[in-house]
N, C-alpha and C positions, 0 to 999 in steps of 0.2 A: 512799599506793599512789605513783605511780612521775610523777614529773617530766613535765612535761606532758595526767596523763592532768585531768578536767575533777573541782572539786571545789567541794563548797559550801564555803559563808565562812561568814556570819552574815547577821541579820539585824535590817539597819537600822529604825528609823521616822524617815521623815524628814514634816514636818512645816512650814506656815506655814499664815499667822494676821495677823488686822490689828493683831493682840494683840502684846504680848511672855509668851512663852511658855516664862518663869521662875520663874512660879508650876508651869505641868504637869511641867517635870525634872523640880522641887524629892519631887511627890508619887510621882517615878517613881526613887524612892535607889540599883534596881538598875540603872538605866541610867548610863549616859558617856555626856555631852556630847558628841560628835565635830566637831560645829561649830551658830555659832552668828551670826546674821550679819543684817541686814537689808538688804533689797532689793524694790529698785522699793516701799518704802511698805509693805513682809511684813516680819512673825516671818520668819524662817529656821533650823531646827533640824531637827541629826541627833543621833539620840541611839541607841546599842548595849549590847549588855547586858555586863555588871560577868563574867555568870560563864560560865565552860569553855564550851570547844567543844558543844552535842547538835547533834541529827541537824534537819534543814532541819523535820518534823512539830514535835520537842519548842520549838524554840524561837519558831517560830509562837505554841506551845500557849499556851507559859508568857508571852509580850508580851502576847497577847490577857487573859489573865486579866490580868495587870498593869491594862489598859486599864479590862480592867469595871469591875476594882473601887476603880476612883478618887469620887470624890466628888467635893462642893463645886465650888468656881471649876476644881476641876484637871478634874474632872466639864464645865461649862461650858469650859474651853477647849480640853478635846480636840473636843467636840461643837463649838465652834464656829468647826475651823480648817477653810479653804480649802482645804489637801491633809492626808488622813492615811493616809500610805503605808507601807506595809510590803517595804516594798527588800528587795527577796533578794541578794549577793551572790555570784556566779560563777568561778570563777580555771579560767581554759584556754587551750586555744591553737589548733591544730584539730583537734581530733581531733571526735567528736560525742560531747558531755555525754550523760551514764547519765540515764535518767529523777528530777527529782527532785522525788515527788508529792504534794500536796495534798491531805489528803481530803476529802472534802463539807461533816462533821463542822468545819472550818478553815477552809474559805472560807465556809461562812455565819455563822461564828464573825467572821469578821473582817465578813464584807457589815454584821452587825447591828451593828456597833461605828463601823459609818458607813469602815469604810477600801476603801484596792485593795492590789492588787499590780502590785510589776513586778519585776523581774528588772533586773541588772548587774553585767555578762560583764565584771570584770579578767583583761588579762592575767597570764600568767606574767613572771613578772620578779625581783629580789632583794628589794622589796619585802613581791612575793605569800610566797615563800619565807619570806621572818622569821616573815611576820603567821599559818601558819601554823607553825612551830614557837616563837611562845609561845602560840599554842591548847592546841596538847599542853603545852604547860609549865602553861598554865589549867589544862590535865584534871587532872596529875598532882598536882597544888597543892586543884582541890578534892577 
């Protein structure tokens, strides 16, 4: 895609809870912990898939399937989290973004998990180009 055209980057799972989220992250071994901290009395964690970049719907489907398969303590931690956001990252400049559609089935699956959807727009930068290059390498390796 030419530089400057909006493009889907990835989906992060952004979580907040009164309880530590480490056991939840451990139950999701295909996800990488991008950040984990404690802020204002809450544990805050962001997770990202450790697989080659998929289209938006495929990424959401994989994440929802992983979450729905949780059991025991990990399931309880997911359900008790005060924030369970599927955060869609899009890199863009000033051009109009193409539609990144989420199927009704996927929307229902996210809602059934008690999740919400957020969209984060990232300006193009050297870091965005570097992230896109890493995604291409992951795709070739996967």
